[in-house]
Structure formats: C-alpha cells, structure tokens
Backbone as XML, in Angstrom:
<?xml version="1.0"?>
<chain id="A" units="angstrom">
  <residue number="1" name="MET">
    <atom name="N" x="-35.728" y="62.153" z="-17.323"/>
    <atom name="CA" x="-34.569" y="61.279" z="-17.368"/>
    <atom name="C" x="-33.412" y="61.974" z="-16.646"/>
  </residue>
  <residue number="2" name="ASP">
    <atom name="N" x="-32.860" y="61.295" z="-15.654"/>
    <atom name="CA" x="-31.735" y="61.836" z="-14.896"/>
    <atom name="C" x="-30.439" y="61.284" z="-15.496"/>
  </residue>
  <residue number="3" name="LEU">
    <atom name="N" x="-29.823" y="62.070" z="-16.357"/>
    <atom name="CA" x="-28.638" y="61.622" z="-17.086"/>
    <atom name="C" x="-27.467" y="61.316" z="-16.158"/>
  </residue>
  <residue number="4" name="SER">
    <atom name="N" x="-27.347" y="62.039" z="-15.044"/>
    <atom name="CA" x="-26.214" y="61.796" z="-14.148"/>
    <atom name="C" x="-26.293" y="60.414" z="-13.508"/>
  </residue>
  <residue number="5" name="LYS">
    <atom name="N" x="-27.491" y="59.951" z="-13.155"/>
    <atom name="CA" x="-27.637" y="58.606" z="-12.574"/>
    <atom name="C" x="-27.341" y="57.530" z="-13.606"/>
  </residue>
  <residue number="6" name="ILE">
    <atom name="N" x="-27.808" y="57.755" z="-14.825"/>
    <atom name="CA" x="-27.547" y="56.794" z="-15.900"/>
    <atom name="C" x="-26.052" y="56.735" z="-16.183"/>
  </residue>
  <residue number="7" name="ASN">
    <atom name="N" x="-25.403" y="57.900" z="-16.252"/>
    <atom name="CA" x="-23.958" y="57.944" z="-16.476"/>
    <atom name="C" x="-23.212" y="57.173" z="-15.400"/>
  </residue>
  <residue number="8" name="GLN">
    <atom name="N" x="-23.587" y="57.341" z="-14.140"/>
    <atom name="CA" x="-22.912" y="56.632" z="-13.045"/>
    <atom name="C" x="-22.987" y="55.124" z="-13.240"/>
  </residue>
  <residue number="9" name="GLN">
    <atom name="N" x="-24.168" y="54.623" z="-13.613"/>
    <atom name="CA" x="-24.329" y="53.181" z="-13.803"/>
    <atom name="C" x="-23.498" y="52.680" z="-14.982"/>
  </residue>
  <residue number="10" name="VAL">
    <atom name="N" x="-23.493" y="53.439" z="-16.061"/>
    <atom name="CA" x="-22.730" y="53.031" z="-17.252"/>
    <atom name="C" x="-21.233" y="53.076" z="-16.952"/>
  </residue>
  <residue number="11" name="PHE">
    <atom name="N" x="-20.757" y="54.150" z="-16.340"/>
    <atom name="CA" x="-19.330" y="54.295" z="-16.057"/>
    <atom name="C" x="-18.844" y="53.244" z="-15.053"/>
  </residue>
  <residue number="12" name="LYS">
    <atom name="N" x="-19.717" y="52.840" z="-14.134"/>
    <atom name="CA" x="-19.345" y="51.808" z="-13.161"/>
    <atom name="C" x="-19.130" y="50.457" z="-13.848"/>
  </residue>
  <residue number="13" name="LYS">
    <atom name="N" x="-19.976" y="50.155" z="-14.823"/>
    <atom name="CA" x="-19.884" y="48.866" z="-15.508"/>
    <atom name="C" x="-18.848" y="48.863" z="-16.633"/>
  </residue>
  <residue number="14" name="PHE">
    <atom name="N" x="-18.700" y="49.996" z="-17.324"/>
    <atom name="CA" x="-17.784" y="50.091" z="-18.467"/>
    <atom name="C" x="-16.834" y="51.268" z="-18.242"/>
  </residue>
  <residue number="15" name="SER">
    <atom name="N" x="-15.748" y="51.037" z="-17.562"/>
    <atom name="CA" x="-14.826" y="52.119" z="-17.197"/>
    <atom name="C" x="-14.126" y="52.732" z="-18.407"/>
  </residue>
  <residue number="16" name="GLU">
    <atom name="N" x="-14.075" y="52.024" z="-19.535"/>
    <atom name="CA" x="-13.416" y="52.555" z="-20.724"/>
    <atom name="C" x="-14.106" y="53.809" z="-21.257"/>
  </residue>
  <residue number="17" name="VAL">
    <atom name="N" x="-15.398" y="53.944" z="-21.016"/>
    <atom name="CA" x="-16.133" y="55.105" z="-21.528"/>
    <atom name="C" x="-16.341" y="56.169" z="-20.449"/>
  </residue>
  <residue number="18" name="SER">
    <atom name="N" x="-15.720" y="55.976" z="-19.310"/>
    <atom name="CA" x="-15.889" y="56.902" z="-18.198"/>
    <atom name="C" x="-15.511" y="58.327" z="-18.598"/>
  </residue>
  <residue number="19" name="GLY">
    <atom name="N" x="-16.387" y="59.267" z="-18.280"/>
    <atom name="CA" x="-16.136" y="60.666" z="-18.584"/>
    <atom name="C" x="-16.601" y="61.114" z="-19.959"/>
  </residue>
  <residue number="20" name="SER">
    <atom name="N" x="-17.051" y="60.192" z="-20.790"/>
    <atom name="CA" x="-17.500" y="60.599" z="-22.130"/>
    <atom name="C" x="-18.935" y="61.125" z="-22.071"/>
  </residue>
  <residue number="21" name="THR">
    <atom name="N" x="-19.263" y="61.969" z="-23.013"/>
    <atom name="CA" x="-20.615" y="62.510" z="-23.132"/>
    <atom name="C" x="-21.356" y="61.694" z="-24.181"/>
  </residue>
  <residue number="22" name="PRO">
    <atom name="N" x="-22.530" y="61.155" z="-23.838"/>
    <atom name="CA" x="-23.227" y="60.307" z="-24.805"/>
    <atom name="C" x="-23.933" y="61.109" z="-25.895"/>
  </residue>
  <residue number="23" name="SER">
    <atom name="N" x="-24.030" y="60.510" z="-27.069"/>
    <atom name="CA" x="-24.896" y="61.065" z="-28.102"/>
    <atom name="C" x="-26.254" y="60.388" z="-27.916"/>
  </residue>
  <residue number="24" name="SER">
    <atom name="N" x="-27.329" y="61.074" z="-28.260"/>
    <atom name="CA" x="-28.656" y="60.508" z="-28.026"/>
    <atom name="C" x="-29.480" y="60.501" z="-29.300"/>
  </residue>
  <residue number="25" name="GLN">
    <atom name="N" x="-30.362" y="59.509" z="-29.367"/>
    <atom name="CA" x="-31.285" y="59.381" z="-30.494"/>
    <atom name="C" x="-32.646" y="58.992" z="-29.936"/>
  </residue>
  <residue number="26" name="ALA">
    <atom name="N" x="-33.707" y="59.625" z="-30.433"/>
    <atom name="CA" x="-35.063" y="59.271" z="-30.018"/>
    <atom name="C" x="-35.460" y="57.941" z="-30.657"/>
  </residue>
  <residue number="27" name="MET">
    <atom name="N" x="-36.225" y="57.160" z="-29.893"/>
    <atom name="CA" x="-36.728" y="55.881" z="-30.379"/>
    <atom name="C" x="-38.243" y="55.866" z="-30.206"/>
  </residue>
  <residue number="28" name="PRO">
    <atom name="N" x="-38.931" y="54.958" z="-30.880"/>
    <atom name="CA" x="-40.391" y="54.862" z="-30.716"/>
    <atom name="C" x="-40.772" y="54.558" z="-29.269"/>
  </residue>
  <residue number="29" name="GLY">
    <atom name="N" x="-41.922" y="55.022" z="-28.860"/>
    <atom name="CA" x="-42.415" y="54.735" z="-27.513"/>
    <atom name="C" x="-41.827" y="55.638" z="-26.447"/>
  </residue>
  <residue number="30" name="GLY">
    <atom name="N" x="-41.210" y="56.731" z="-26.845"/>
    <atom name="CA" x="-40.642" y="57.648" z="-25.869"/>
    <atom name="C" x="-39.292" y="57.216" z="-25.320"/>
  </residue>
  <residue number="31" name="LYS">
    <atom name="N" x="-38.732" y="56.150" z="-25.873"/>
    <atom name="CA" x="-37.422" y="55.674" z="-25.411"/>
    <atom name="C" x="-36.320" y="56.521" z="-26.032"/>
  </residue>
  <residue number="32" name="VAL">
    <atom name="N" x="-35.142" y="56.463" z="-25.394"/>
    <atom name="CA" x="-33.977" y="57.196" z="-25.880"/>
    <atom name="C" x="-32.796" y="56.233" z="-25.950"/>
  </residue>
  <residue number="33" name="LEU">
    <atom name="N" x="-32.045" y="56.305" z="-27.031"/>
    <atom name="CA" x="-30.825" y="55.516" z="-27.182"/>
    <atom name="C" x="-29.644" y="56.429" z="-26.908"/>
  </residue>
  <residue number="34" name="LEU">
    <atom name="N" x="-28.823" y="56.060" z="-25.924"/>
    <atom name="CA" x="-27.603" y="56.806" z="-25.611"/>
    <atom name="C" x="-26.419" y="55.978" z="-26.081"/>
  </residue>
  <residue number="35" name="ILE">
    <atom name="N" x="-25.477" y="56.613" z="-26.764"/>
    <atom name="CA" x="-24.290" y="55.912" z="-27.254"/>
    <atom name="C" x="-23.062" y="56.581" z="-26.664"/>
  </residue>
  <residue number="36" name="TYR">
    <atom name="N" x="-22.303" y="55.804" z="-25.891"/>
    <atom name="CA" x="-21.059" y="56.266" z="-25.273"/>
    <atom name="C" x="-19.900" y="55.682" z="-26.068"/>
  </residue>
  <residue number="37" name="ARG">
    <atom name="N" x="-18.870" y="56.467" z="-26.288"/>
    <atom name="CA" x="-17.685" y="55.974" z="-27.007"/>
    <atom name="C" x="-16.447" y="56.222" z="-26.163"/>
  </residue>
  <residue number="38" name="GLY">
    <atom name="N" x="-15.552" y="55.245" z="-26.168"/>
    <atom name="CA" x="-14.305" y="55.370" z="-25.424"/>
    <atom name="C" x="-13.282" y="54.391" z="-25.970"/>
  </residue>
  <residue number="39" name="ALA">
    <atom name="N" x="-12.151" y="54.295" z="-25.296"/>
    <atom name="CA" x="-11.091" y="53.391" z="-25.739"/>
    <atom name="C" x="-10.418" y="52.777" z="-24.525"/>
  </residue>
  <residue number="40" name="GLY">
    <atom name="N" x="-9.969" y="51.543" z="-24.695"/>
    <atom name="CA" x="-9.225" y="50.847" z="-23.660"/>
    <atom name="C" x="-7.913" y="50.352" z="-24.234"/>
  </residue>
  <residue number="41" name="LYS">
    <atom name="N" x="-7.045" y="49.897" z="-23.360"/>
    <atom name="CA" x="-5.730" y="49.389" z="-23.783"/>
    <atom name="C" x="-5.643" y="47.897" z="-23.496"/>
  </residue>
  <residue number="42" name="THR">
    <atom name="N" x="-5.029" y="47.179" z="-24.420"/>
    <atom name="CA" x="-4.772" y="45.769" z="-24.211"/>
    <atom name="C" x="-3.464" y="45.625" z="-23.433"/>
  </residue>
  <residue number="43" name="PRO">
    <atom name="N" x="-3.194" y="44.446" z="-22.887"/>
    <atom name="CA" x="-1.939" y="44.259" z="-22.150"/>
    <atom name="C" x="-0.684" y="44.543" z="-22.974"/>
  </residue>
  <residue number="44" name="ASP">
    <atom name="N" x="-0.756" y="44.371" z="-24.300"/>
    <atom name="CA" x="0.424" y="44.643" z="-25.121"/>
    <atom name="C" x="0.470" y="46.094" z="-25.632"/>
  </residue>
  <residue number="45" name="GLY">
    <atom name="N" x="-0.449" y="46.954" z="-25.132"/>
    <atom name="CA" x="-0.382" y="48.380" z="-25.438"/>
    <atom name="C" x="-1.227" y="48.868" z="-26.600"/>
  </residue>
  <residue number="46" name="LYS">
    <atom name="N" x="-1.927" y="47.970" z="-27.277"/>
    <atom name="CA" x="-2.776" y="48.391" z="-28.392"/>
    <atom name="C" x="-4.078" y="48.992" z="-27.863"/>
  </residue>
  <residue number="47" name="THR">
    <atom name="N" x="-4.689" y="49.855" z="-28.668"/>
    <atom name="CA" x="-5.928" y="50.515" z="-28.280"/>
    <atom name="C" x="-7.118" y="49.781" z="-28.875"/>
  </residue>
  <residue number="48" name="ILE">
    <atom name="N" x="-8.153" y="49.594" z="-28.043"/>
    <atom name="CA" x="-9.396" y="48.992" z="-28.492"/>
    <atom name="C" x="-10.506" y="50.011" z="-28.279"/>
  </residue>
  <residue number="49" name="ASN">
    <atom name="N" x="-11.186" y="50.383" z="-29.357"/>
    <atom name="CA" x="-12.321" y="51.293" z="-29.234"/>
    <atom name="C" x="-13.520" y="50.537" z="-28.679"/>
  </residue>
  <residue number="50" name="ARG">
    <atom name="N" x="-14.305" y="51.206" z="-27.841"/>
    <atom name="CA" x="-15.486" y="50.578" z="-27.269"/>
    <atom name="C" x="-16.672" y="51.520" z="-27.406"/>
  </residue>
  <residue number="51" name="SER">
    <atom name="N" x="-17.799" y="50.954" z="-27.823"/>
    <atom name="CA" x="-19.064" y="51.688" z="-27.875"/>
    <atom name="C" x="-20.034" y="50.993" z="-26.945"/>
  </residue>
  <residue number="52" name="VAL">
    <atom name="N" x="-20.731" y="51.770" z="-26.147"/>
    <atom name="CA" x="-21.750" y="51.233" z="-25.252"/>
    <atom name="C" x="-23.075" y="51.871" z="-25.637"/>
  </residue>
  <residue number="53" name="ARG">
    <atom name="N" x="-24.066" y="51.031" z="-25.935"/>
    <atom name="CA" x="-25.397" y="51.498" z="-26.301"/>
    <atom name="C" x="-26.329" y="51.228" z="-25.134"/>
  </residue>
  <residue number="54" name="VAL">
    <atom name="N" x="-27.072" y="52.260" z="-24.728"/>
    <atom name="CA" x="-27.976" y="52.157" z="-23.588"/>
    <atom name="C" x="-29.358" y="52.616" z="-24.031"/>
  </residue>
  <residue number="55" name="VAL">
    <atom name="N" x="-30.353" y="51.755" z="-23.835"/>
    <atom name="CA" x="-31.739" y="52.121" z="-24.128"/>
    <atom name="C" x="-32.392" y="52.518" z="-22.807"/>
  </residue>
  <residue number="56" name="VAL">
    <atom name="N" x="-32.931" y="53.746" z="-22.777"/>
    <atom name="CA" x="-33.551" y="54.282" z="-21.566"/>
    <atom name="C" x="-35.035" y="54.478" z="-21.845"/>
  </residue>
  <residue number="57" name="SER">
    <atom name="N" x="-35.876" y="54.018" z="-20.909"/>
    <atom name="CA" x="-37.324" y="54.153" z="-21.069"/>
    <atom name="C" x="-37.760" y="55.596" z="-20.846"/>
  </residue>
  <residue number="58" name="ALA">
    <atom name="N" x="-39.025" y="55.871" z="-21.128"/>
    <atom name="CA" x="-39.562" y="57.222" z="-20.982"/>
    <atom name="C" x="-39.517" y="57.699" z="-19.532"/>
  </residue>
  <residue number="59" name="ASP">
    <atom name="N" x="-39.573" y="56.767" z="-18.582"/>
    <atom name="CA" x="-39.521" y="57.152" z="-17.167"/>
    <atom name="C" x="-38.096" y="57.179" z="-16.612"/>
  </residue>
  <residue number="60" name="GLY">
    <atom name="N" x="-37.082" y="57.017" z="-17.469"/>
    <atom name="CA" x="-35.694" y="57.188" z="-17.058"/>
    <atom name="C" x="-34.987" y="55.948" z="-16.556"/>
  </residue>
  <residue number="61" name="LYS">
    <atom name="N" x="-35.555" y="54.775" z="-16.767"/>
    <atom name="CA" x="-34.914" y="53.532" z="-16.320"/>
    <atom name="C" x="-34.171" y="52.880" z="-17.481"/>
  </residue>
  <residue number="62" name="ILE">
    <atom name="N" x="-33.017" y="52.300" z="-17.147"/>
    <atom name="CA" x="-32.231" y="51.598" z="-18.162"/>
    <atom name="C" x="-32.930" y="50.272" z="-18.479"/>
  </residue>
  <residue number="63" name="GLU">
    <atom name="N" x="-33.244" y="50.082" z="-19.744"/>
    <atom name="CA" x="-33.881" y="48.839" z="-20.173"/>
    <atom name="C" x="-32.863" y="47.839" z="-20.694"/>
  </residue>
  <residue number="64" name="LYS">
    <atom name="N" x="-31.821" y="48.348" z="-21.362"/>
    <atom name="CA" x="-30.867" y="47.447" z="-22.005"/>
    <atom name="C" x="-29.532" y="48.144" z="-22.171"/>
  </residue>
  <residue number="65" name="MET">
    <atom name="N" x="-28.451" y="47.410" z="-21.944"/>
    <atom name="CA" x="-27.094" y="47.904" z="-22.209"/>
    <atom name="C" x="-26.379" y="46.868" z="-23.056"/>
  </residue>
  <residue number="66" name="SER">
    <atom name="N" x="-25.699" y="47.325" z="-24.087"/>
    <atom name="CA" x="-24.886" y="46.419" z="-24.903"/>
    <atom name="C" x="-23.603" y="47.132" z="-25.276"/>
  </residue>
  <residue number="67" name="THR">
    <atom name="N" x="-22.582" y="46.347" z="-25.575"/>
    <atom name="CA" x="-21.288" y="46.922" z="-25.903"/>
    <atom name="C" x="-20.714" y="46.242" z="-27.135"/>
  </residue>
  <residue number="68" name="SER">
    <atom name="N" x="-19.859" y="46.950" z="-27.814"/>
    <atom name="CA" x="-19.132" y="46.385" z="-28.949"/>
    <atom name="C" x="-17.714" y="46.904" z="-28.904"/>
  </residue>
  <residue number="69" name="ARG">
    <atom name="N" x="-16.828" y="46.164" z="-29.491"/>
    <atom name="CA" x="-15.410" y="46.561" z="-29.508"/>
    <atom name="C" x="-14.981" y="46.858" z="-30.905"/>
  </residue>
</chain>
C-alpha cells in the first residue's frame, strides 16, 4: 500500500483534512480502514470538524471514501 498516493487523492478531494496523518485499522480480507480528521470553517467563522474514512484494498486501491461532519 502506497500511503503517499492515497493521501494525495484524499487531500485533493477533501482539503479540510490536508496534512493530517491517518489512523489505521485492519479489516477482514486484508483491507485497511484509514481515518483522517480535520476541521473547516463556515462563512460565519464557526469550525466544523470533518472525518474522512477510506477503505483500501489489499493491493492498495481505494475502494470507498466517505465523510462526516
């Protein structure tokens, strides 16, 4: 798994988590769950926390990306 390539794709799509280091969890079937955490600002100045969950296959390809606020 090439973490730098995965990071580039995640940071390109979700700039709020750019520069964060993901936490990882093993999943069945050799998959890995990466969780990125960051924060963004609303137009009125409030902070919104964002989590991005990325499921990566055993061969290093992104299978699924989801986000929550």
